[in-house]
Every structure is written in C-alpha cells, then in structure tokens.
N, C-alpha and C positions, 0 to 999 in steps of 0.2 A: 038823542042825540049823543050823551056823553056813552052811552056807550059802543055802540054805533061808532065814533069817531077814537075809540080805542079797540075797535078789530080791524079796521082800514086802517086802522096806524103798523097794527099788530103783524099784519100780512104784508108792510110791504117790502119787498126783495130785495131792492136799496137803500133802505134805511138798514135791516140786520143785514148786513155784508159790510154795515158802512161806521153805522150807529153802534156803534160796541160800548158795554159801558164795563162791561168782567167776563175775564176769556173762562173755560172749564181747567179745569184743572184736576184731575182724576189720580187718587189714592193709588202710591206703589204700592209695585207689590213686590212678595216677595222669594228668593228665589232654594230649592227645596235642600237642606241642608246635603256636603255630603255626603253616603255612606263608609269611604275612604279616603284618604288621602289620597294627592291626584286621579284624581274621575274627574270633579269640573277646572276645569284652568282655563284660565279666562288672557287672551291672547286681541296687542294692541301694540301698532307702528308712532314711533316718535320722528320728527324734521326735528337734527341736532346744525352746525355750524357742520363743515368740512375739516377730518380726521385724522389725520391719519390712507388719505383715500375711501370713511365710512365717511354716509352723509345723513347715513339715516338709521333710528338702533327697533329692535324689534320686540321686547319687555315679554314675556309668560307670566300670572303667577296662578298658584293651585290653593284653588278657593278654601284647602281643609287651613293645609301649615303654614297659609302666608305666605312660601317660597315662592321665588324669582329670580327666574335669568332676565336679562338686560343681554342680548347680542348682538355685536354692530352688523348693520349688514352697507353695500354697496351699492345696492340702489332697493326699490320697495315692486316687483314684478309679482303676482302670482306666485310664479314657477322659484322667485327666490324663498318665499316665505315658503314654501309647502318644504323644500329642500332643506332650511333650518329647518321648522317641528320635526323633521323624519334626523334629520342626522344630528340636533344636536338635543332633542326633550327623549323623542320616544327612547333610544339606544340607550337615556340613567332610570328614565324615570316609568316606560312603557309605552299605552295604547290609553290616553287619555277616553269617555264613555261620553263627555261631554263638550264640548269647542263655547266657549264664551265671546265672543268681535262683534263691535260695529258693523254699519254697515257697506265700510271700505272695498275698494273693488278687483281688491286685492280677496279679497273673502266673501267675493260674491259671484266670483269667476268662477267657471267652468271645473280649473282645472282643480280646485280649493275643495267641489265638493265632489269635486272623481274619486281627491285624497277621501276624506272625512267616513266616505261608504265603504271603499278598499280596507279601512280601520277599523270601520263599525264604528263612526266615531258621527257623536250628534251635534250640529252644531244648532246655537240660540243663537240672535240677534241682537243685536239692542232697538227701541221704537228709532224714528228718524230725526237728528234734532235734539234728541234727551238721552245724553252722554251719562249724566246717571248712573241710568240700569246696569253701565261697563263699568262700578263705583272704582274697586278692585283698581283693577290698573290703573283707571284715571289721576288715581289717588297715591301712587306708584313712581306716578312722571314727575310731581308738584314735587313729593320726596328725594328723587334721583337727580330735579336739575337745582335741585337746593344744593343738591350734597358735589352737584360739581361746580357750583359756580363759586362755590369756597374756595377750590384748588388755585393757585398761579398761571399751573398746567395751560399752556394751549389746544391740551390733545383731552379731548372726556374719554378717553378709550381709557380708564381707571377699574383693573378691578377689586384694589383695596379699597374703592368709594360700598360697589358689591359688597365684600367681609362686613361692615358696617355698617350694615342696611341688612347685614343679614343675621348678622351679630346683635344687630336693635331689641329692647325688649320693649314685646308686643302686649300695651292692657289687652286690649280683647282679650287676648290666649295665657294670660298670662306666662306666659313666658319666650322664649325666645324660637322663633321658628327654625332654628337648630336643633331646639333642643326638642320640639313634638316631630322636624325629619329622621334625624341622626342619636335621639335617645339622652345626649347631652352634651351641652354646651359647648363654640369649637372653640379651638386659642389663635388667640389676638396677639401684634406683637408687643412687645411689653408686658405679657404674663410673667413677674416672679411667679408666683402662685402656682401651685398647679393640684388641684383636689386629690385628693384621693380617692380609690378604688380600689372595689374587690376582685383583690385576684384572687379567691378561691375558684372562680365558676371558671367552667372550663367554653372554648368557644358551640358547640352542640349547642350547651346548658342557657349562654349566654343569650344564643340565638332564641329558641323558646323560653328563657322571663321575658326577653323585650319583645316578643307579640303579642306575651298574654298580658303584658301590658296596652299596648298599639289596640291591640281588641276593645280594651275596655275606655279607650282613648273620644273623647267626642266634638265635634265642630264646634266653638261659639256661631252664632251667630253674628251678620255683619251688621253696626249700630250706624243708624244713619248723623249724619253729621247739619243742625238746623233745624228749625219749626216744616215741616209744609205745610202751604196755606192748596189743603182742599175747597172742591166748587166745585157739584157736577149740579148739569140741571137736570130736576124730574124728566121732563118729559126725552131725556136720549134714549129711555127705555121703552115708547111706546111708538114713536113718528118715526113718519115711514122719509123722509126727509131731510137731511141736515145738509151743512154748511162744509167749505171745507179749509181749515187759515191755510193761507197761505205765510209762514216763514221763513224764506227767504228776500235777501233787501230787496226791498219794495221802491216803482220813481216812486213820481211824486204825487200825489191825485193817485194811487194806482189803490183799488179796492185790498180790507180785507185780508175777505172774506169771498169764499167760487164760490157758485151756486143758488139754488138749490138741487144737492144732491143723491137719487134717490138711493134707498139703504138694502140690500141684499141678502146680508147677516147682520146680526148683532154679537158680542158677546162681552163679558165684563170690563171684557179692556180694550178690547178693536171692533171695528165696524168691514164691515166689506161692502162700496158705494158703487154705486157705477158714474161714470167719471172718463164724457163724452160717448166715445166708440167700446172701452175697454172698465173690468174692474180694477177697482186700487183699498 
C-alpha cells in the first residue's frame, strides 16, 4: 500500500506543479576562447538618467582584450543600435565574427538580423532570465555606474571615466586593456615620468615585431564569481514530458510550473517542448 500511495502522489500533476522543493539548476557552460582580438564582442544597453539629451548607453566589450566602448544614445530603437555599431565599432575594429546579446527587442529585430547576415556575423543570445551568460558586459555596467556616481556632475557623458576604466589593471589579463590592444599603456593626466622606448626600430620593423607578439598572445578565460549550486534531476535525460517554470511575477495562488509539456528535442543544455500549439 505504501508503494501504491507513493506512485499515486508522484503522478499527481497538481502536486508536481505546485509543491516544488528544489528547482533545477544546470551547470554553466563556457564560450570557446576567441582566436583573435575583436572576433567576439558582447553588446548590451543600459538605461541612465537624462543627460545632454541622451537617455541610453550602448556598451560593447571585446572578449579577447576586454576593450570597451560606451556610446550614448538618444533612443534605443533597433535602427539606432545598428547604426551605432556600423558607425562607431566596425570602422575602428572591423567586423566581429560573433555578437553576444540578450533577448532584447532591439537584438531580436529583423533589421538587426539582416545587419548581422550582411556582414557575416553570427549572433548568440543569452537564455531568458539568465543575464550571467552575458556577464562580461553586465559586470561593466556595475563598474561604470560606480565610477559615474563618484563624480558630482549631473552629466554622465564623461569621456575621462572611460579613460580610467581602459587604464585599469585587469587581474585576469595581468595587464591593461590598452596594452593588449595597442601594445603599450595609455598616458594619463598627471603622469610625470614617461617610460623610455627603443627608438631604433623603424615603423615597418615595429609593425612586424608587434604582429609577432600579438600572434603569441592568448586570451584569458572568464572567471565565474561565487559558487554555483548545481542540481539536475536524472530523469530529465529520458522523460517524455517536462514542466515549464514560470519565471515572471506570478499572481497570488498561481502555480509556479505549467505542463506537462511533451519533449520534442533535447540537448545537453536545452529542451524543445510542445507548448500549446507551437514549439518553444
């Protein structure tokens, strides 16, 4: 009788959707390290108080060198984002191979996909409600906002803040972002001593030597801050049906899971399920 009671309670859909004691938390995957600078970039938008007619900021970070660009925007439409990347990033650093974004409407728009297809750019997007996938640029937002709050000025369009962030020592790289990009640090205001340089190399020889050193340079992997709790049910590898978690703000007495939904396809990290009359 005990076995029958256990089997009966385990097959109760209402209980399985409501009485959840432990949520699934899959282990984080990692990006493949880029082979060269500006091959993989992370892009995001941040909303700030109005300043000089600007309300938004487009942030771009190179995964290899950690070089950053923060461009003020008057609006955050898809056309503005595409135009800014086309005018501000590509002429300076070339076309990236991969762009990593979240699932914002600007990055999911048809014009952004056409722009990426025209320049041969592969688009990677983060999982919904999981900004850690784009943590490289999300962490920049925290550092950038902290630096802006240190200034008493009402304007946040401060170019010297970017100079300070670009000349900040990176523990992961064991160098400055400017050094990885230019081969030498940037001169900052108040620097009284200029390091001596070897002036015997001509411009062509310097370019060749710099290219040889850049070829030997290898990217540093991104480190995860904090410990991750991993928990995955073993039955997820073979079960024909699953429950879908509702991560949005729920109403009182609304069940946290929906389903069961039929599993159409599965991989190591994702599932394709039958949700209503369409796949998701």
